MIDOSE-1310 file (N, C-alpha, C; in nm, 2 decimals, decimal comma, always signed):
residues 73
mith	-0,13/-1,68/+1,73/-0,18/-1,55/+1,74/-0,03/-1,47/+1,71; +0,08/-1,50/+1,66/+0,22/-1,39/+1,58/+0,18/-1,41/+1,45; +0,10/-1,51/+1,38/+0,04/-1,49/+1,28/-0,02/-1,36/+1,21; -0,09/-1,34/+1,31/-0,21/-1,21/+1,27/-0,12/-1,04/+1,27
yiiq	-0,01/-1,09/+1,38/+0,05/-0,95/+1,35/+0,16/-0,97/+1,21; +0,23/-1,06/+1,22/+0,29/-1,09/+1,10/+0,20/-1,02/+0,97; +0,07/-1,08/+0,95/+0,02/-1,05/+0,83/-0,04/-0,89/+0,85; -0,03/-0,81/+0,95/-0,10/-0,73/+1,00/+0,05/-0,59/+0,95
svfv	+0,14/-0,66/+0,98/+0,29/-0,59/+0,97/+0,34/-0,57/+0,82; +0,26/-0,68/+0,76/+0,32/-0,69/+0,60/+0,20/-0,58/+0,50; +0,07/-0,58/+0,58/-0,02/-0,50/+0,55/+0,04/-0,35/+0,51; +0,08/-0,29/+0,65/+0,13/-0,17/+0,68/+0,28/-0,16/+0,63
lvgl	+0,31/-0,26/+0,60/+0,48/-0,22/+0,52/+0,47/-0,19/+0,33; +0,35/-0,30/+0,28/+0,34/-0,27/+0,19/+0,29/-0,16/+0,13; +0,16/-0,11/+0,21/+0,12/+0,02/+0,22/+0,20/+0,15/+0,22; +0,27/+0,12/+0,30/+0,38/+0,25/+0,34/+0,47/+0,26/+0,21
mavl	+0,51/+0,16/+0,13/+0,59/+0,15/+0,04/+0,53/+0,15/-0,09; +0,40/+0,14/-0,08/+0,34/+0,19/-0,22/+0,28/+0,38/-0,20; +0,25/+0,42/-0,10/+0,25/+0,54/-0,08/+0,40/+0,63/-0,11; +0,50/+0,61/-0,02/+0,63/+0,67/-0,07/+0,62/+0,64/-0,18
aavf	+0,65/+0,54/-0,22/+0,65/+0,57/-0,45/+0,61/+0,63/-0,43; +0,43/+0,63/-0,48/+0,37/+0,75/-0,52/+0,43/+0,92/-0,48; +0,46/+0,93/-0,35/+0,51/+1,04/-0,34/+0,63/+1,12/-0,41; +0,72/+0,99/-0,36/+0,83/+1,04/-0,42/+0,87/+1,00/-0,55
nwdw	+0,78/+0,93/-0,64/+0,78/+0,91/-0,75/+0,89/+0,82/-0,81; +0,89/+0,70/-0,73/+1,01/+0,64/-0,76/+1,00/+0,56/-0,89; +1,11/+0,59/-0,99/+1,12/+0,53/-1,15/+1,12/+0,38/-1,15; +1,17/+0,35/-1,05/+1,18/+0,16/-1,03/+1,08/+0,07/-1,03
ffta	+0,93/+0,17/-0,92/+0,85/+0,09/-0,87/+0,74/+0,13/-1,00; +0,76/+0,27/-1,07/+0,66/+0,24/-1,16/+0,67/+0,23/-1,31; +0,83/+0,16/-1,35/+0,86/+0,09/-1,44/+0,84/-0,09/-1,43; +0,83/-0,11/-1,30/+0,80/-0,23/-1,27/+0,72/-0,31/-1,37
nntr	+0,74/-0,49/-1,36/+0,64/-0,55/-1,48/+0,47/-0,51/-1,42; +0,48/-0,52/-1,28/+0,34/-0,53/-1,22/+0,28/-0,39/-1,22; +0,32/-0,28/-1,22/+0,29/-0,14/-1,25/+0,25/-0,06/-1,38; +0,36/-0,17/-1,48/+0,34/-0,14/-1,61/+0,17/-0,07/-1,67
five	+0,11/-0,20/-1,64/-0,03/-0,21/-1,67/-0,11/-0,04/-1,67; -0,06/-0,04/-1,52/-0,18/+0,09/-1,46/-0,13/+0,22/-1,51; +0,00/+0,18/-1,53/+0,05/+0,29/-1,57/+0,04/+0,39/-1,71; +0,07/+0,28/-1,80/+0,01/+0,30/-1,93/-0,10/+0,31/-1,98
nvgr	-0,20/+0,27/-1,88/-0,37/+0,27/-1,95/-0,41/+0,43/-1,86; -0,35/+0,46/-1,76/-0,43/+0,58/-1,72/-0,31/+0,73/-1,68; -0,17/+0,69/-1,73/-0,08/+0,76/-1,71/-0,01/+0,77/-1,59; +0,10/+0,87/-1,52/+0,12/+0,82/-1,46/+0,14/+0,93/-1,33
vrar	+0,03/+1,01/-1,36/-0,02/+1,09/-1,22/-0,15/+1,02/-1,15; -0,23/+0,98/-1,26/-0,32/+0,90/-1,17/-0,28/+0,75/-1,16; -0,16/+0,71/-1,24/-0,08/+0,58/-1,09/-0,06/+0,61/-0,98; +0,04/+0,74/-0,99/+0,07/+0,79/-0,82/-0,05/+0,79/-0,77
lfyt	-0,18/+0,85/-0,80/-0,31/+0,87/-0,70/-0,33/+0,74/-0,73; -0,33/+0,64/-0,79/-0,39/+0,51/-0,74/-0,29/+0,46/-0,65; -0,19/+0,44/-0,63/-0,11/+0,37/-0,53/-0,13/+0,46/-0,38; -0,15/+0,59/-0,40/-0,14/+0,61/-0,26/-0,27/+0,59/-0,19
vigl	-0,39/+0,57/-0,27/-0,50/+0,55/-0,22/-0,49/+0,41/-0,19; -0,45/+0,32/-0,28/-0,40/+0,17/-0,23/-0,32/+0,17/-0,10; -0,27/+0,21/-0,10/-0,13/+0,25/+0,03/-0,22/+0,25/+0,17; -0,25/+0,38/+0,14/-0,35/+0,46/+0,25/-0,46/+0,34/+0,32
fmia	-0,51/+0,29/+0,24/-0,60/+0,15/+0,26/-0,56/+0,07/+0,32; -0,41/+0,01/+0,24/-0,40/-0,08/+0,32/-0,31/-0,08/+0,44; -0,30/+0,02/+0,50/-0,23/+0,12/+0,60/-0,31/+0,11/+0,74; -0,44/+0,14/+0,68/-0,61/+0,16/+0,74/-0,61/+0,01/+0,78
tgvf	-0,62/-0,07/+0,68/-0,69/-0,20/+0,69/-0,55/-0,29/+0,82; -0,47/-0,28/+0,83/-0,36/-0,35/+0,90/-0,36/-0,28/+1,07; -0,40/-0,13/+1,06/-0,43/-0,07/+1,21/-0,56/-0,11/+1,25; -0,64/-0,15/+1,16/-0,79/-0,15/+1,20/-0,80/-0,32/+1,30
fflt	-0,72/-0,39/+1,16/-0,71/-0,53/+1,21/-0,65/-0,53/+1,37; -0,55/-0,48/+1,40/-0,43/-0,48/+1,50/-0,49/-0,43/+1,62; -0,62/-0,30/+1,63/-0,72/-0,26/+1,72/-0,78/-0,37/+1,75; -0,87/-0,43/+1,65/-0,96/-0,51/+1,65/-0,98/-0,66/+1,71
lqgm	-0,79/-0,67/+1,72/-0,73/-0,80/+1,75/-0,72/-0,72/+1,94; -0,66/-0,61/+1,94/-0,61/-0,59/+2,09/-0,81/-0,56/+2,15; -0,90/-0,58/+2,11/-1,04/-0,55/+2,18/-1,06/-0,36/+2,20; -1,02/-0,32/+2,12/-1,00/-0,15/+2,13/-1,12/-0,11/+2,04
i	-1,17/-0,21/+1,95/-1,30/-0,17/+1,85/-1,39/-0,28/+1,85
């Protein structure tokens, strides 16, 4: 059961980091090897939008599974 909470926390934290990086336009985030592919292909503005959407989706997924585990949904 504790494993579920750890995985949900990881989803929320990674999603929060992606959203914060997109909102504050963190240079170190968008020049990293993992994000450089998207930035080079679609541009920085669209990459920021993409990571905002992905981050919000990850946060929503973590919250959804938390509520499901609690039996609220």
